[in-house]
N, C-alpha and C positions, 0 to 999 in steps of 0.2 A: 557396515559398522565402523566407518572411518572415524566417527566421533567418540568411540568408546574411551580412548585414552584421554581426550579432552574432558569427558564426563567424570572420569575417575579423578583427574587432577583438580577439577573444579570443586568436587565434593570431598576432597581428601580429608580436610579437617573434620568434617562431620562423620565420615566413615570411621576415622580413627577414634573419635570421641565415643561413638556408639560401641565400638569394640572394647574400649577401655572400661565402659560401664558394665559390659558383660563379664569382663575379666575380674572385676571387683567381687563377684559373687563366688564364694568358695564351694564350688559344686564337686566335692570330693566323694566319689562313689564307694571307696573302700571303707569309709567310716560311717556307720549308721547315724552318728551324731549330726551329720550334715544333711539329713534327709530334707529338712525345710529349705535349705539353700539349693538343693537339687530341684525341688519343685518351683522355687523362685526363678531359677535359671530357665526351666522349661517354659514358664509364663513369659519371660523376657524374650525368648526365641520366638514364641508364638506371636507376640506383638510385632516383632521386627519382620516376620514373614508376611503378616497381614499388611503392614506398611509398604512392603516391597512389591505387593501386587497379587498375592495368592487370593483366589476367590474363596477357598475353603482352607481353614486351619483348625486343627483340633488336637487337644492333648489326650492321647489314648492311654488308658490305664493298662498295666501289665501286672504280673505277679511281683514285679520289682519296681524299678523306676519307670516313669511314663515315657512314651515316645511322642515326639511332636511330629504330626503329619500335616502336610500342606500340599496344595495343588493349584495349578493354573492350567485349565484345559481350554484350548482355543479352537481345536478341531479334532474330533476323534479319528479322523482319517490321517492325521499327521502323526509322526513318530513321537514317542514319549521318553523323556529322560528322567530317571529316578536318581535324585541326589541323596547320598547317604553321608552322615557325619555324626559326631557325638558332642554333647554338651558337658559331659562329666570330665573330671581331670584327676590326675595322680595326686596322692598326698604330697605336700611340699617339703617334708622332712628331708634332710636336717635343716631346720630353720636358721641355725646360726651361720650357715654357709651362703645365705642369700645376702646380696649387697643392699637390697631393699626388701620390705615385706612382700611376700609372694602374691598377695591379693590387693596390693596398692601399686598399680601399674605406673611405671615411669618410662620415658623415652630417652634413650641414650645412643650416641654414636659408637660404633665399634669398627674394627678393621674390616670385618666382613660386611658391615652395614653402615657405610659412611653417611647415608641419608637418615640414619636413626633406626632403632629397633625398639619395640615395645617389650619391656621386661615384666613378666608376670607368669604365674602358673597357668597353663592352658593357652598361652599366647600363640604357640605354633601347633600344639597338640591338645585339642583340635579346634578350639573356639575361633582362633584367627582364620584358619583355613576353611572351616565350615562357614564362617560368616562371609567369606569371599563370594560364595554361591548365592547368598541372600542378596548381597549388593549387586551381583551380576544380574540377578532377576530384576531388581529394581531398575537397573539401567535399561534392560530390554523392554520392560513394561512401560516405563515412563516415556521412552522414545518410540514406542510402537514397533519395536524390532524383534519381538519374541517370535521365532520362526516355527516353533513346535510346542508340544505340551511339556510341562514339567511337574514333577512330584518331589516332595521332600520327605525323608524319614530320618529324623534326628533323635538319636537314643541317648540314654543316660547311664549305660552300664558297660561301655566299651572297655574301660580300664579295669574292669573286674570280670571280664569274660563274656559279656553280652548274653547272659543266661536267658533273659526274657525275650530277646530278639527273635529267636527261633520260634518261640511260642506265638509271638505276634505275627510273624510271617505265615506260619501255618494257618492262621485264622483270617488272614487278610490278603490272600493271593490275588484275588480279583482287584482289590483296591490298589495293590502295589504293582499291577501288570505294567510292563515297560518294554522298551526296545534296547535300552542300554542303561547301565548303572554307572554313575559318575561319582568318584570319591577324591577328595583332597585331604589325605591323612598321611602323606609320604613327603619326600623331598626331591630336590634336583641337585645335580652335581655342583653347579655354580651359576651365578647370574648370567655369565657369558657362555655357559655350557648347559643349556636346557636339556632335560632328560625326562623320559616317561618311564615310570616304574612298571615293569612287565612281570615281576615275580615277587612273591612274599613267602617268607618261611612260616611253617606251622609252629605250634607251641604246645608243650606239655608242662604244666606248672604243678608242683607238689610241695607239701610240707612234711618234714620228717621229725620224729621225736625219738630220742634214745633215753630210756629210763633205766636207772641202776638201783641204788638202795631205796628204801621206802621213805627216806627223809634226807635232808642235807646233813653231811657228816663233817666232823673235825678232820682237817687234812693231816694233822699230826698223828692223831690216834688211829685213823683208818687208811691214811695214804699208803699205797703199795699193797694193801690187803684186799681191796675191793676195786671193781672196775669203775673208773671215772668216766661218766657219760660224755663229758666234753672232750676228753682225750680220745675216747672211742669214736665219737662222731667225727672229729678232725681226721683220724686215720681212715675211717670209712670213706669220707669225702675225697681225701687225697688219692685213694685207690681207684676212683672212678675214671681217672685218666692215667695214661702211661707216660713214659719219658718223651714220646713224640706228640704228646697232647692228643692222643687218639682215645676215644671213649671206650672203656673196657666192658661195658654191659653186653653180655652175650646176645647176639641177634640184633644189636642196635643198628648196624650198617647193612643188614641183609637186603633192604629194599631201597637203599640210597641211590639216587640217580647220579651216574657219573657223566659229566659233560665231555664231549669230544674235544680233541686238541683244537679243532677249528673254532668251536664255540668259546673255549677259554681264550684263544687268541683274539677273538672279536671283543670279548670282555676287556682284555688288556689294552684295547685302543682308547678306552675312556680316560680322560685326563686325570692323573693322580700323582701327587707329589708326596712321596713317603717322608721326606725330611720335614715338610710343612705339617704333615699329619702328626708326626712325633712331637714337633714343637708345640702345636696347638694343645696337645694333651700333656705336655711336660714329661715326655718319656725318653729314656735313653735308647730304647729299642722296642719293637713290636713283639708280640708273643702269640703263638697259636699252633694249629695243627701243621706238622711237618709236611712239606711238599706242595703247599698252597700259598698263593700270594695273600696279602692283606685283604684286598677286595674280594677274593674268592672265599676266604675264611668267614667274612661277615655277610655272605650272601648265598652261596651255593653249597656250603658245607654245614652239617648239623653241629650243634654245640651243647655244652652243659655248663651252667654257671650257678654258683651259690649267690642268691640275691640278699640273703640275710642269715645271720647265725647268732645265737644267743644262749645263755645259760649261766648259772652261778651268780657271783657278785660282780657288778659292774659300776658300783657307786664310787664316791671319793674314798681315798685311803685304801687300807687293806682289810680283807676278811678271809682268813684261811679256811676255806670250805670246799668240800667235794659236793657239787650240786647233784641233786637226785635226778634232774632231767637236763637234757640239752636239745636244742631245736635248730632247724635250718629250713629255709625256703629255697627251693631249687627250680630253675627253669631250664628247659631243653628246647632250643630252636631246631625245627625240623625242616626237611627238604621234601620235594615232591616224592610221592609213593610211600612216605613214612606216615602211617596212621597214628594220630596222637593217642588214641585210646590203647592201641597195641603197645606203643612205646612206654606209656605210663605203666602198663602191666609188666612189661619187661623190667623197667626200673624197679618196681615194687618187689618183684620176685628176686632180683639180684641183690637189692639193698638188704632185704631181710636175710638173704643167704650168707652175707659176709659179716653179719653181726657176731661177735664172740659170745661165748657163754658168759653169763653174769649180767647181761643187759637185755632189755626187751626193745624191739623196734616197731614203730608204728609209721606207716606211710599213708598220708591223706591227700588224694588228688584234689586240686582246686578247680582248674579249668584248662581248656586247651582248644586247639583248632587245627585244621588242615592247611598245608601249604597250597599256594596258588600260582599258576603261571598263565599269563594271557598271551595268546598268539599275536604276532605283529603283522599278519597278512589279512586282517579283517577290515570291514568298513569302519568299525568303531575306532580301531587304531589309526587308520588313515585319516579319519576326521580329526583326531587329537594331534597327529603329526602335522596336518595342514594348519591347524590352529596355532601351534607353536611356531611354525615357519612364518606365518603372517604376523604374529606378535613379536617374536624375537629376531626374525630375519635370518634364522638358521635352522637346520634340521635337528630335531631333538635326538638324543642318544637313548636307545632302549637300555634299561638298567634294572637288574634284579636287586631287591632290597633285602636287608637282613632282618627287618622288622616283621611283625605279624599283625594281620587284621583277620582274625579267625573266621569272621562271618562272610568273607568274600567267597570262599568255597561254598558256603551254605547258600548264598545268593544264587549261584549258578545251578546248584542242585534243585532248589525249591522254586526259583522264579524263572529258570531257563534262559537267563540273559548274561551277557558278558559284562565284565567290569573294566572300566578305564580309570587308571590311577594317575591323576594330574596333581602332583604335589609341588609346592613352591617353597618349602622350608629348606634350610641348609644343615649340613652335618654339625656345624658349630652352634646351632640354635639351642642346644642343651635341653632337649625334651627329656622328661622324666628326671631331670637333674635340677639342682639349685641354679638360679639365674636363667631359667628358660626365657627365650625371647623369640620374636618374629620381626623380620625387617619390614619397615613401612613400605619400602620399594617392592618387596616380594608380595606383600599384601595387595598393593595396588596392581601389580603385574598380574596377579591371579584374577582380579576383577576384570582386567582388560582382556585376558586370554580366554576365560571360560565362555563368554558369549560367542566367541569365534568357533568353539567346539560345536555349539548348538547350530550355528550357521552351516558349517561344513557337514555335520552329521545329517542335517535335514536335506541338504542338497544331494548327498551320496545315497541316502535311502529312498529318495524320490525317483532315482534313475531306474 
């Protein structure tokens, strides 16, 4: 596969143009108003997979958004790689913080991407990274270098919890049978410091509502006499962590895996510049659980964060009102051994218990998933390692991620296969934020590296 770099460079403009067209479709899964756009995106992905060389591509209906399934089977005696990705994206809000409209992609140079980056919602998470696999397949089929079988499972609900994916897997285990699952929905340390994600945190996501009086009240006539739901909610949330930023929910840490000093020392070898980290985020200092480094806080430690909070009057000018209700969305990132359903129940029980008399509290779980750690002594990992060595000229660093892909643990449970996480995004790519982007160099580097995984994995499994 010596010509893979040449093929990617030769077709660069076409590859980027095709991705731009995909990014123009607002496939927002959190908002039912975008259902037609989600279906349009699924059709577009199907078309591109057919063009890339899949012999079978179908749009599979689910109770929710459809899954695009494709396959190229060249020999049933050869190993099979199952590629997972998602075509749905996060809501782009707040729109006023985007430098350009989120679904009108533009290419601009940045400090991290001197060769240019595509700015659009979904550029890195996950349309750009998912599309690398489609173009990698194109290269292998067009040049007659596909060494094994490949299957695709591209879903449209990842950003809202992948509720239909488990339903689909349960009913299609034979169709999805594979020897390894390959995902690009993570990142790497830097272009000159390639890394393979070896761990993902789990997730518990809930919405809470605090209700006080039966209607909004005049803050002069009733202020000080009745509980203010917004004030109460703010106090309740503040009490969920202590002065050391340790989560106060009883039982929360009971099953948390504590890494050894040796493992933590190995993690610390990964290149990290704290001053650059703070400068990139315009921060005077970092903040987090006492006793842990920044890289440990965002990967091997559990967290609790408020993702949204609202209530009362938020329009222009003043309105002196005590709101009847206050709301918040809260996510908890979890580590191995923490069961997300158990943590959700612990949160619910605790949050209800700390509510003062005079208000009612409702906790509604949204979705969640288990943490995942992949071993680095397997054939799958060695194949990925060898692919990076051949592509980048250096050994990749195994790295745990702070993000969550809840379905990875489900894959191993239901399909009995390991997952390899080959991500090519950077921390600075602003996924889930305004001005999300994905480097053109990173995009092409993924297309160049992925076929090498197929090559090395096939060689290793043949032995």
